[in-house]
C-alpha positions as CSV (number, residue, x, y, z in Angstrom):
1,M,9.0,94.0,-76.2
2,G,10.5,92.8,-79.5
3,Q,7.5,90.3,-79.7
4,L,5.1,93.2,-80.2
5,Q,6.2,93.9,-83.7
6,N,2.7,95.0,-84.9
7,L,2.3,97.5,-82.1
8,E,1.4,101.0,-83.4
9,S,1.0,103.0,-80.2
10,L,3.0,102.9,-76.9
11,N,2.0,105.2,-74.1
12,L,4.1,105.2,-71.0
13,A,3.2,108.7,-69.8
14,R,3.1,109.2,-66.0
15,T,5.2,106.2,-65.4
16,T,8.6,106.0,-63.7
17,I,10.3,104.8,-66.8
18,T,13.2,107.0,-67.8
19,E,15.0,104.9,-70.4
20,L,13.9,102.5,-73.1
21,P,15.7,99.3,-74.0
22,V,17.2,98.7,-77.5
23,E,14.4,96.3,-78.2
24,I,12.1,99.3,-78.8
25,L,13.8,99.5,-82.2
26,K,12.1,96.3,-83.3
27,L,8.7,97.9,-83.2
28,R,9.0,99.2,-86.8
29,K,5.2,99.8,-87.2
30,L,5.1,102.1,-84.2
31,R,3.3,105.4,-84.9
32,S,3.0,106.9,-81.5
33,L,5.6,106.8,-78.7
34,V,5.0,108.8,-75.5
35,V,7.1,108.4,-72.4
36,G,7.2,110.8,-69.5
37,R,5.1,114.0,-69.0
38,A,5.2,117.8,-69.1
39,G,4.2,119.9,-66.1
40,D,2.0,122.9,-66.0
41,Y,4.0,125.8,-67.5
42,S,2.3,128.3,-65.2
43,N,3.8,126.7,-62.1
44,N,7.5,125.9,-62.5
45,F,7.3,124.1,-65.8
46,S,9.4,121.0,-66.2
47,V,9.5,117.9,-68.4
48,W,10.2,114.3,-67.5
49,G,11.5,112.6,-70.5
50,F,13.3,109.4,-71.5
51,K,16.6,108.3,-72.8
52,S,16.4,106.6,-76.2
53,P,18.7,104.0,-77.6
54,Y,20.8,105.1,-80.6
55,G,18.9,104.1,-83.7
56,I,15.5,105.7,-83.0
57,G,15.6,106.9,-86.6
58,K,14.7,103.4,-87.7
59,L,11.1,103.9,-86.5
60,T,10.2,105.6,-89.7
61,F,6.4,105.3,-89.2
62,L,6.5,107.4,-86.1
63,E,4.0,110.4,-86.2
64,R,4.2,111.3,-82.5
65,L,7.3,111.3,-80.3
66,A,7.4,112.6,-76.7
67,H,9.4,113.4,-74.6
68,I,12.7,112.3,-75.9
69,E,15.9,113.5,-74.3
70,A,18.5,115.1,-76.5
71,D,21.4,113.8,-74.5
72,S,23.8,113.7,-77.5
73,G,24.1,115.1,-81.0
74,K,23.6,111.6,-82.3
75,I,20.1,111.4,-81.0
76,V,19.3,114.8,-82.4
77,R,20.5,113.7,-85.8
78,E,18.4,110.5,-85.6
79,I,15.3,112.6,-85.1
80,G,15.8,114.0,-88.6
81,K,15.2,110.5,-90.1
82,L,11.6,110.5,-88.7
83,I,10.1,112.3,-91.6
84,Q,6.5,111.3,-90.8
85,L,6.5,113.1,-87.5
86,R,3.6,115.4,-86.8
87,Q,4.2,115.9,-83.1
88,L,7.6,116.1,-81.4
89,S,8.6,116.9,-77.8
90,I,12.4,117.0,-77.2
91,T,13.9,117.9,-73.8
92,K,17.3,118.4,-72.3
93,L,18.6,120.2,-75.3
94,R,22.1,121.6,-74.9
95,R,23.2,124.9,-76.5
96,E,25.8,123.1,-78.7
97,D,23.2,120.8,-80.2
98,G,20.9,123.6,-81.4
99,K,22.2,123.9,-84.9
100,E,22.1,120.1,-85.4
101,L,18.5,120.1,-84.2
102,L,17.4,122.7,-86.7
103,Y,19.0,120.7,-89.5
104,S,17.0,117.7,-88.4
105,L,13.8,119.8,-88.1
106,S,14.3,121.0,-91.7
107,R,13.6,117.5,-92.8
108,L,10.4,117.1,-90.8
109,T,8.1,118.9,-93.2
110,N,4.9,117.2,-91.8
111,L,5.5,118.6,-88.3
112,R,2.4,120.3,-86.8
113,E,3.4,120.5,-83.1
114,L,6.9,121.1,-81.6
115,H,8.1,121.4,-78.0
116,I,11.8,122.1,-77.4
117,C,13.1,122.3,-73.8
118,S,16.7,123.2,-72.7
119,I,18.7,120.9,-70.4
120,K,18.3,123.5,-67.6
121,E,16.4,126.7,-67.1
122,E,19.4,129.0,-67.6
123,E,20.7,127.1,-70.7
124,T,20.5,129.2,-73.9
125,L,18.7,127.6,-76.8
126,D,20.9,128.2,-79.9
127,L,18.1,128.3,-82.5
128,Q,19.2,131.3,-84.5
129,H,20.2,129.3,-87.6
130,S,17.9,129.0,-90.6
131,I,15.6,126.1,-91.3
132,S,15.1,125.2,-95.0
133,P,12.7,124.3,-96.4
134,G,11.1,125.2,-93.1
135,L,8.2,124.1,-90.9
136,G,5.3,125.5,-93.0
137,L,2.7,123.3,-91.5
138,L,3.6,124.0,-87.8
139,T,0.6,125.2,-85.8
140,M,1.9,124.9,-82.2
141,L,5.4,125.8,-80.9
142,L,6.6,125.7,-77.3
143,L,10.2,126.8,-76.4
144,S,11.5,126.5,-72.9
145,G,14.9,128.0,-72.2
146,R,16.9,131.2,-72.7
147,L,16.8,132.9,-76.0
148,E,19.2,135.7,-77.1
149,R,16.5,136.9,-79.5
150,V,13.5,135.5,-81.3
151,P,14.7,133.2,-84.0
152,E,13.9,134.6,-87.5
153,W,12.5,131.3,-88.7
154,I,9.7,131.6,-86.2
155,I,8.4,134.8,-87.9
156,S,8.1,132.9,-91.1
157,L,5.6,130.3,-89.6
158,Q,2.5,131.3,-91.6
159,S,0.3,128.6,-90.0
160,L,1.4,129.0,-86.4
161,G,-1.7,129.4,-84.2
162,T,-0.3,128.8,-80.7
163,L,3.1,130.0,-79.3
164,V,4.4,129.4,-75.8
165,L,7.7,130.9,-74.6
166,L,9.0,129.9,-71.2
167,N,12.1,131.1,-69.4
168,S,13.2,133.0,-72.5
169,E,14.2,136.3,-70.7
170,L,14.0,138.2,-73.9
171,S,15.5,141.7,-73.9
172,E,13.4,144.9,-74.1
173,V,16.0,146.4,-76.4
174,E,15.5,143.9,-79.2
175,N,11.8,144.6,-79.7
176,A,11.5,140.9,-79.0
177,I,7.8,140.6,-78.4
178,G,6.8,143.1,-81.0
179,C,8.1,141.0,-83.9
180,L,5.8,138.2,-82.9
181,G,2.9,140.4,-83.8
182,L,3.7,139.8,-87.5
183,L,2.6,136.2,-87.3
184,P,-0.6,136.2,-89.4
185,S,-2.3,133.1,-87.9
186,L,-1.4,133.5,-84.2
187,V,-4.5,133.1,-81.9
188,D,-2.9,132.1,-78.6
189,L,0.3,133.5,-77.0
190,T,1.7,132.6,-73.6
191,L,4.8,134.4,-72.2
192,Y,6.0,133.0,-68.8
193,R,9.3,134.3,-67.6
194,A,9.9,135.1,-71.2
195,Y,10.5,138.9,-71.1
196,D,13.0,141.0,-69.1
197,G,11.7,144.5,-69.7
198,E,9.9,147.1,-67.6
199,T,7.5,148.1,-70.3
200,L,5.6,146.0,-72.8
201,C,3.9,147.8,-75.7
202,F,1.6,146.1,-78.2
203,K,2.0,148.3,-81.4
204,A,-0.8,149.4,-83.7
205,G,-1.7,146.8,-86.3
206,R,0.1,143.9,-84.6
207,F,-1.4,140.6,-83.5
208,P,-4.5,140.9,-85.7
209,K,-5.9,137.5,-84.9
210,L,-4.8,136.9,-81.4
211,Q,-7.6,135.8,-79.1
212,R,-5.9,134.7,-76.0
213,L,-2.9,136.4,-74.3
214,Q,-1.2,135.2,-71.0
215,L,1.7,137.1,-69.3
216,G,3.2,135.3,-66.4
217,Q,6.0,136.0,-63.9
218,L,7.6,138.8,-65.9
219,K,9.6,139.9,-62.9
220,R,10.6,143.4,-64.1
221,L,7.4,144.3,-65.8
222,K,5.8,147.6,-64.6
223,W,3.6,148.8,-67.4
224,V,1.7,147.3,-70.3
225,R,0.3,149.5,-73.1
226,V,-2.0,148.5,-75.9
227,E,-2.1,150.9,-78.9
228,E,-5.2,151.5,-81.0
229,E,-5.8,148.7,-83.6
230,S,-3.5,146.3,-81.8
231,L,-4.8,143.0,-80.4
232,S,-8.0,143.8,-82.3
233,S,-9.4,140.2,-81.9
234,L,-8.4,139.6,-78.3
235,Q,-11.0,137.9,-76.1
236,E,-9.0,136.7,-73.1
237,F,-6.2,138.6,-71.3
238,V,-4.6,137.1,-68.2
239,I,-1.7,138.6,-66.2
240,A,-0.2,136.5,-63.4
241,G,2.7,136.9,-61.0
242,C,3.9,140.3,-62.4
243,K,4.4,141.8,-58.9
244,L,5.9,145.1,-60.0
245,M,2.8,146.1,-61.9
246,E,0.9,148.8,-59.9
247,G,-1.6,149.9,-62.5
248,L,-4.0,148.6,-65.1
249,P,-2.7,148.0,-68.7
250,L,-3.0,151.2,-70.6
251,G,-5.3,151.2,-73.6
252,L,-7.7,148.4,-72.5
253,Q,-10.5,150.5,-73.9
254,N,-9.1,149.7,-77.3
255,L,-9.8,146.0,-76.8
256,T,-13.5,146.1,-77.9
257,K,-13.8,142.3,-78.2
258,L,-12.3,141.5,-74.8
259,K,-14.5,139.1,-72.8
260,V,-12.2,138.1,-69.9
261,L,-9.6,140.1,-68.0
262,G,-7.8,138.2,-65.2
263,F,-5.2,139.2,-62.6
264,Y,-3.6,136.3,-60.7
265,D,-1.1,136.6,-57.9
266,M,-0.5,140.3,-58.4
267,S,0.7,143.0,-56.1
268,D,-1.5,144.1,-53.2
269,E,-1.5,147.6,-54.5
270,L,-2.9,146.5,-57.9
271,I,-5.5,144.3,-56.4
272,R,-6.7,147.1,-54.1
273,K,-6.9,149.4,-57.1
274,V,-8.9,147.0,-59.2
275,K,-11.3,146.1,-56.4
276,N,-12.0,149.7,-55.4
277,L,-12.4,151.5,-58.7
278,D,-14.5,154.5,-58.6
279,K,-17.2,154.3,-61.4
280,Q,-16.3,157.8,-62.4
281,S,-12.6,157.2,-62.7
282,D,-10.7,156.8,-66.0
283,D,-9.6,153.3,-65.0
284,Y,-13.1,152.1,-64.5
285,Q,-14.1,153.4,-67.9
286,T,-11.3,151.5,-69.5
287,I,-12.6,148.1,-68.2
288,S,-16.4,148.8,-68.0
289,H,-17.0,147.1,-71.3
290,I,-15.4,143.8,-70.3
291,P,-18.0,141.2,-69.2
292,E,-15.7,139.3,-66.8
293,V,-13.0,140.8,-64.7
294,C,-11.5,138.5,-62.0
295,I,-8.8,138.3,-59.4
296,G,-7.1,135.1,-58.6
297,Y,-5.4,133.9,-55.4
298,W,-3.3,130.8,-54.9
299,I,-4.9,129.1,-51.8
300,D,-4.2,125.5,-50.6
301,G,-2.6,124.4,-53.9
302,R,-5.2,125.8,-56.2
303,W,-6.5,129.0,-57.7
304,E,-9.5,130.7,-56.1
305,R,-11.2,133.4,-58.2
306,E,-13.1,136.5,-57.2
307,F,-15.2,138.1,-59.8
308,L,-15.8,141.9,-59.9
């Protein structure tokens, strides 16, 4: 490998390689290094990454790095030396390394896309510390792991367009989801196993530019409510695997730009209600303006959709 010193891109995605030799550090012109892969977050999300030799920080031309394992604080510190990074995916992060990671991220001022995954599903991501000068250019953020609350630095991401929260189990008490509505550029929000409340309310004036919203496997969720002037730009709304929901989200009539409404793997009662709506009923009137309403079923390893 050391003989490929002019190599700029190394893609070992979807291979069985789980560890790179120390010779990788000789590839000083490398701009893209991808090893492993990420699964579909709508179906038991997981990441297969790689162990890096100590000294990865010497590859200072790197602009893309995925999916490196944070198996020690030393590796996390090394990442802070890669100041040209635009895309970073880091996995197997331990709670005790969260503060060190944020310090490293504070140096990556060119970063546009960031994925952070905990070492195991129930591990808490300790990301509550400040990032200075911050990640002002970040447009995409994925966090997989428990969160005690939404880190304050996320709310300051003025350019953030896509946010994915997985396994966060955020509390209803903390108004955890509501504060995300302050993000001025957010157009795509995915919450899978990310919220632990029974009701989810989208407050008036929040999420002004959001176009796509996915709620998945929120195990305790019973009701969703959309206030007037909330989600005013929403075009696609998908709810999946929220088995305790028995009624349509309240306030759907307020989503005047909505083009797609999807229910996937929902309770039998909700499916019956949606499929048998009386055209004179209030529920029918709330969705009659939506061009595409569909129900999804998981059959033989894939989604089958029925349009209403």
